[in-house]
BAFI-3210 file (N, C-alpha, C; in Angstrom, 3 decimals, decimal comma, padded with zeros to 6 digits):
// residues 53
n [1|2|3|4|5|6|7|8|9|10|11|12|13|14|15|16|17|18|19|20|21|22|23|24|25|26|27|28|29|30|31|32|33|34|35|36|37|38|39|40|41|42|43|44|45|46|47|48|49|50|51|52|53]
n.u [-032,118|-028,674|-027,153|-024,941|-021,470|-020,103|-017,937|-015,964|-015,553|-014,594|-012,221|-010,805|-010,429|-008,836|-006,559|-005,709|-005,061|-002,959|-001,089|-000,557|000,562|002,882|004,228|004,719|006,425|008,561|009,398|010,205|012,348|014,036|014,662|015,930|018,185|019,496|022,380|022,170|020,032|018,807|018,257|015,841|014,043|014,098|012,190|009,942|009,992|008,477|007,087|009,379|011,273|010,836|008,468|009,462|009,021]
n.v [-018,499|-018,816|-020,294|-018,684|-019,506|-020,117|-021,465|-021,245|-018,463|-018,083|-019,575|-018,060|-015,690|-016,685|-017,471|-014,966|-013,709|-015,356|-014,920|-012,187|-012,236|-013,754|-012,013|-009,853|-011,092|-011,737|-009,167|-008,176|-009,932|-009,182|-006,557|-007,061|-008,523|-006,817|-004,819|-002,150|-001,711|000,152|002,374|002,135|002,304|004,846|006,597|005,775|006,425|007,243|010,418|011,822|014,407|017,849|019,943|022,331|025,616]
n.w [-009,975|-009,228|-006,373|-004,061|-003,882|-001,112|-000,033|-001,993|-002,016|000,600|000,481|-001,379|000,081|002,157|000,711|-000,205|002,207|003,039|001,006|001,362|003,916|003,457|001,718|003,438|005,290|003,644|002,935|005,441|005,999|003,940|004,679|007,090|006,335|004,636|003,941|004,560|006,411|008,140|006,607|005,220|007,232|008,225|007,208|008,502|011,166|014,261|014,888|013,740|012,022|013,005|011,303|008,803|009,434]
ca.u [-030,874|-027,721|-026,766|-023,534|-020,539|-019,397|-016,650|-015,024|-015,238|-013,755|-010,909|-010,131|-010,004|-007,715|-005,390|-005,265|-004,400|-001,702|-000,180|-000,162|001,442|004,163|004,892|005,221|007,555|009,659|009,869|010,937|013,614|014,869|015,167|016,835|019,405|020,151|023,504|021,771|018,675|018,237|017,890|014,438|013,217|014,158|010,929|008,852|010,178|007,380|007,479|010,200|011,810|009,782|008,287|010,111|008,023]
ca.v [-017,849|-019,751|-020,011|-018,281|-020,543|-019,529|-022,143|-020,649|-017,117|-018,224|-020,032|-016,926|-014,794|-017,336|-017,380|-013,571|-013,468|-016,098|-014,228|-010,936|-012,584|-014,157|-010,812|-009,101|-011,827|-011,583|-007,790|-008,083|-010,633|-008,352|-005,436|-007,577|-009,008|-005,808|-004,189|-000,808|-001,936|001,322|003,399|002,013|002,563|006,269|007,236|005,269|006,771|008,043|011,790|012,337|015,737|018,863|020,605|023,638|026,688]
ca.w [-009,621|-008,638|-004,981|-003,946|-003,451|000,020|000,152|-002,944|-001,532|001,791|000,033|-002,012|001,168|002,837|-000,162|-000,214|003,498|003,037|000,093|002,001|005,034|002,887|001,201|004,584|005,837|002,686|003,060|006,711|005,837|003,069|005,468|008,117|005,710|003,812|004,651|004,974|006,879|008,799|005,636|004,851|008,395|008,577|006,828|009,318|012,573|014,812|015,203|012,654|012,270|013,033|010,003|008,643|009,379]
c.u [-029,961|-027,362|-025,289|-022,674|-019,660|-018,039|-015,589|-014,589|-014,316|-012,339|-010,123|-009,624|-008,795|-006,441|-004,831|-004,530|-003,028|-000,664|000,341|000,823|002,832|004,932|005,474|006,468|008,781|010,264|010,687|012,303|014,568|015,457|016,194|018,190|020,123|021,282|023,150|020,324|018,030|017,750|016,407|013,530|013,223|012,852|009,795|009,015|008,984|007,878|008,254|010,795|010,678|009,652|008,982|009,047|008,635]
c.v [-018,850|-019,315|-019,613|-019,423|-019,968|-020,187|-021,555|-019,267|-017,171|-018,630|-018,889|-015,940|-015,374|-017,253|-015,959|-013,240|-014,125|-015,384|-012,941|-011,197|-012,964|-012,952|-009,980|-009,769|-011,664|-010,178|-007,609|-008,742|-009,813|-007,175|-005,902|-007,923|-007,964|-005,152|-002,807|-000,842|-000,727|002,372|003,327|002,353|004,034|006,982|006,852|005,580|007,586|009,441|012,418|013,698|016,756|019,539|021,962|024,710|027,979]
c.w [-008,899|-007,219|-004,934|-003,396|-002,346|000,256|-000,770|-002,454|-000,318|001,407|-000,607|-000,963|001,900|002,008|-000,200|001,083|003,526|002,171|000,732|003,138|004,537|002,356|002,338|005,156|004,951|002,795|004,339|006,606|004,969|003,823|006,489|007,520|004,874|004,601|005,178|005,454|007,510|007,812|005,275|006,014|008,802|008,271|007,759|010,799|013,078|015,174|014,071|013,012|012,265|011,671|009,983|008,487|008,963]
res [m|a|a|p|n|y|n|y|e|k|r|q|r|e|l|a|k|k|k|k|k|e|e|k|l|k|e|r|e|g|r|k|n|s|p|d|g|d|a|t|q|d|d|q|k|p|g|g|s|p|p|n|l]
***
């Protein structure tokens, strides 16, 4: 049986983390630079509006 290649697995995890971090940064920059930046954040307000009962 072949031994697992831990260096390859670690490198893949590092690349995935780097890609995710870059995507988050790109998304933040897009929100910051958009003329209607508050519109995307309305859905993420803590609490929000009370439910209609």
